N, C-alpha and C positions, 0 to 999 in steps of 0.2 A: 510785682513791680515789672514794668517794661522798659528796656534799655535798647536804644538804637544806635549802633555804631555806624557812621557815615563814611563812605569812601575809604574803607579799610583794606589794606593789602594783607592778604592771609599768607602765612608762612608755615606750611605744614606739608612735608613731602608726600605723606600718605593721603592727602586730600586732593579730590578733583579740582579744588579751588586754589591750589598752591600757586603762589605768585600772582594771583589775580585780585583786582580791586573790586570790592563788593560792599553792599550794605548788609549789616548783620542785625537781626532782631533776636533779642533775649527776653523771654517771658518767664518770670518767677524763677530765674537762675537756669533755665533750660534754653539751649540753642534751637531756635524755632524756625527761622527763615534766613536764608542767604541768597540775595538777588542783586542784580545790577543796580536797582533802585527800589527802595521801600519808603512809601509815603503813608504814614499811620500816625495817630495820636499816641504819644508814649510819655512816660514819666521823666525820662532822661535821655537827651540826644548827646552823643559824644561825636563832635565833628572837629577834629584836631588836625594840625598841619602834618602831612606825610604820615598819617597813622598807619602803623603796621600792628598786626596781631599774630601771636604765636601761642602754642601751649604754654601753660604756666611754668615759670622757672623754679628751680629747685636748688637749695643749698644744704648740704648734709653736715655742716660743721659750724654752728653759730653759738656765740655766747652772749648773754644779756647780763642780768644781775639779780633779778628777783627769782627767788627769795633771798634776802640776806645782804645783797649789794645793790639796793635800789638807787643809790646815789650815781651809780655809773650807767644804769639803764634799767627802767621798769619793763615789765612784760608788756604793758600797754604800748608804750613808746617804741619798744623794740619791734613789736609786730606791725605797727604802723609804719615804721621805717622800712621794714622788709616789703610791705605791701607798696609803698611809694616807690621802691627800688625795683618793682616788677616781680617779686618772689611771691608765689602762692603756697609754696610748701618749704619748710625749713625743719632741720633736726636740731634740737637744743642740747647743748652740752651740760653735763651735770656739775659744772663748777659753780655751785651755789652754796648757800649756807642756810638750812641744813642741805647737805649733799643729797642728790636724788637716789635713794636706795631702798625705797618701800613702795608698797602698793598706794599708800595714802598720798606720797609725794607725787607720784606720776598722775593719779587720778585728780588731784587738786589742780595741777598745772593744766591738765587737758580740759577740765571743766572751766577753769579761769580764762582760757583761750578760745572757747568754742564759738563765740560770736564775732571774731575778727575775720577779715578778709584772707589773711594768710593763715593756712593751717599749720598748727604747731605739732610736731612730732617729737617724742622724748627719747633722748639717749640716757640710760641710767648707768650707774656704775656697775662694775662686775663684782666688786668685793664690798662687804659691809664697810661703810664709812670711807669707801676708796683707799683703804689701808693695805690692800693687797694680801690679806691674810686668809680670811674666810669668804667663800662665795656667797654672794647675795642670793635671795630667793628669786632666781631669774624667771622661772615659769610664772610665778605670781606677778612679777613686774610686767611680764608681757601681757598677761591677762588685763592688767590695768591700763595697757596702751603703750608701753615701751617698745620701740622698734629695733633697738640695738643695745648692746651692753659693753662697757669699757671704762676702765679707770682713766679719767681724762688726762691726757698728756703725761702718763706714767707707764714706763715699761713695767712688766710683771717680774719682779725680783725673784719670786718663786715660780719657776716655769711649770711646776706641777699644777698650780692654780689654773693656769691657761690650759694645760692639757685636760684637766677634769672638766673645765667649762666647755671646751670644744666637744668633748664626749657627751656631756650631759645635755647640751643645748640641741643636739640632734633629735631628741625625743620630741621636741615641739618646734623644730625648724627655726631655731634661734640663731641670730647673727652676732658674732663676737667681734668686738673691735680690739685691735693690738696697735699700741703706739710704739713705734720703733725709736725709742729715745733712752739710751743708757746714761743715767745721770753721772755715774762714776767715770765713764770715758768722756762725757761731756765736760767734766772737771770744772763746773761753774763757769763756763765760757760765755762771752758776750756776742760772738759773731763767728762766721765761718773761720776755721783754722787754715792759714795759708800765708802767703807773702804780705797781704794787706794787713791782716791782723797783727803780724809781726812788726810792720813799719808803723802802725798805729800804737803799738805797745798795748794791745788788748789780748786777753786770754781767749783762745779760740776753741771752737767746738768741732772736732774732726768728723770727717764723713763716717768713719768707723763707729762713731757713737750711735749712728743710725743703722748702718748696715749689718753690724754684728748682731744686734737685737732682731732685726728684720730677718736675717738668715736663720736664727734660732727658732723664731716664731713660725716661719714657713715650714721648717722641719717638723714642728709639732703639729701643724695643720696636715701635712702629708701623713704623718703617723696616725692621727685621729680620724681622718676623712671628714672633719667638721666643716664649718661654714665661717669664713673670716673676711673682715674688712679692715683695710689699712687706711686710716683717715687721710694721711698725707705723707708724701716722701719728698725729699729735697735734692737728691743727688743722682748722678748717672748710674753708679753702681746699684742703687736701689731699683732703678728702672729695669736693669738687666736681671736682677733677682726676681722681680715680680713677672717679667716676660718668661723666664725659664720656669717659674712655678705654674704659670698659666698653661704652658706647652705641656706640662705633665697632667693637666686636667684637674688641678686642684680647684675646690669651690672658693674662689678668691676674687675679691674686688678692691680697688684702690683708687684713692683721690689724690688731688694735688692742689696746693693753694695757688690762687691767682697771683699773689705776690711773687711766688717763685717762678712764675711764668713771665712776669713783667720786668722785675729788677734783679740785681745781682749784689754781690758783697761790695761793689764799687760805690753803691749808693750810700754806704756808711762812712765815706771818706770826710764828710762834714760833721760826723758824730751826731747826726739827727736821730734822736731816740725814737721817732715814729717808725723808723726802719728796723728797729730792734724787735725781732719776733723769734719764735721758736716753732719748728726748726728754723735756723738762721737762713738768710739769703746766701746762696752759694756762688759758684763761678759761672761765667758764660758758657763753659762746656756743659756744666750740669743743667743750666737753663735750656740749652739746645736740646739735651736729651729728654728733659721733661716735656718740652713741646712736641718732640717726635713721638714720645710714648703716648701722649694724649691723642695725637692725630692718628696713630695706627691702632689705638684701642687697647694698648697694654694698661693705660691709665683710664679708668672708666668714667670719672666725673671730676668736676672742679668745685672749689669752695672759695668763698670770699675770705674765709678765716676770720670773720667779724668778731673783734674782741675789744669791747669798750674797756678803757682804764681811766681811773680818776686822775685829774691833772696833777694833784699833789704826789702821785705815784709815777707819773709819766714825765713831767716837766722837771726833770732832775739831771744831774751829770750822767752821761751815757752809762757808765758802769753801775749806777744806782737805780736807773730807770727800770720800771717793770716792762716786760715784753708784751707785745700785742698792738694791733692796729685795727681800726674799724674798716669795713670794706664793702658792705652791702650796696651803698649808694654808688660806688664806682665800678662795681663788677662789670656791667654790660659796656659801659662807655670806654673802659680802658681795654677790654678784650678786642674791641672793634679796631683798635690801633694795630693789632698784631695778626688778626685772623679775619677771613672773609665772613660776612653776615651770617650765611647759613651754617657755617662751622660754629660761630659763637652761639647761635640758637641751639645747635645740637649739644654743645658743651653744657649749656644752662638748663637744658630739659632732661638730659639723660641721667639715670641712676636711681629714679624713684622706685622702680620695681625691686631693686635690691633691698629696699627698706619696707616692702609690701605696701607702697603707696601706689594707688591707682593712677595710671597715666590715662586721663580722660581722653577718649577719641574725639577728633574733630568732626563730629557727625550731628546731623539733625536729630533732636530728641535726646541728646546727651546733656549732662550737666556741664555748665560752662566752667572752664578753668583756663583763663587767658591772661597773658601779659601784653601790655600796650606800650608802644614805643615809637620813636622816630629814629631810624638808623642814620639820617643825614645830618650834615652840619658839624663844624669843628668849634671847639672852644677850650677852655682851660678849667680843670677842676678846682673849685674853690670852697671856702667855708660855707658859702651860700648853698652849695649842693648837699650839705650834710643835715640829716634829720635827726641823727642820734643825739642823745644827751651828751655823751663824751665826744670829744673832738679830736682824739688821737689818730690822725689819719695821715698815712705816708703818701696819699695820692694828691694832696693839695699841691697845686702848681704844675700838675701833669696835664699834658695835652690829651684831650678826650674827643671821641667821635660819637655823635648822636645824643639822644636824650630819652629818659623813660617817663611815660605818662602815669603809669600805675598798673593796676591789675583788677581783674574781676574773677570771683570764684563763687559759683552758685548765685545766691541772691545777695551776696555781699560784694561791694566794690570800693576801691580806694583810688582816687585820682589826685594828682598834684594840682594844686591850685595855680 
């Protein structure tokens, strides 16, 4: 199949065509020609307003529903949503039923997703059943295609399990995820602990519920010399802990949720359950530290923290509502409100190598891995922008900049109609 992108502005700092408007010819998924003008018979011409092209975007922390919770999001609709939102690679969380803890689980998901535009990468749990007791067969899971291991949104109650996993995984260069969330210190809270939670009469989740666990896990990383990824942090003290650990030379990476870069605890003043997420939205001081950490490289990557929730579980009184918000569709357009375009593209494209995902070069003869978008124009995010089955979205009503056309990966492409 031949695809021709017309008048596309290329954004790739390592390419000689960076920031230039060109025609791009793709033949059977291979970048074949980049010229000022290409006139040739092709199967598909993409000629869109203010078309921009970058390397494919990546999200390391995505939840869908299948298997087990198809009513909130099927694998098919989830991957189509990711592609329409510009993401060519995502890492799927193991919050499924059955939980992802066997070779067969990983292999089945990989095969089921093999024909979609967005490439599916799997995060399996670290312990059998995600129960935090006995380590799963990590090497076998990696052979099946798992790229990282971690009990989703659970701190390791038994620190020795994490120590053993960090030691053992070095034999096959495995990556261990550690979620800094102490449920006991969190005390079943509903939002950030502080003046606002007190005024609202809501039980709060203190920063120490995150930082105490994070400090412990970083000490275990230093002791074992293993390889660790922290999927998300939410407060200023965590940024300092990550920064200090990296200065020691630890094999460590870290992510941050886009919600924590955009919103604060003040967005919960109206008791809108769409803003109820874990970890919770923190203060403006924490938000500023997270932004600075992302800009200076302390934080390696961003995530939309896309988490579909059924309406019967979300549209309840705030204290009873399940946490989580979808965010794939809004990731690019809300980030543009706060960061320059080239920074936004950098945030959305970095981090792949940490999960052994090839960052395809922007070179002739290479396999295509492109996100397509228009960085211009202002509007408001609405339900019409949502492709997900679930509609639990904190971004509805938010001012946005730009729009996403879709993406192309190899011989697969997905464009918004």
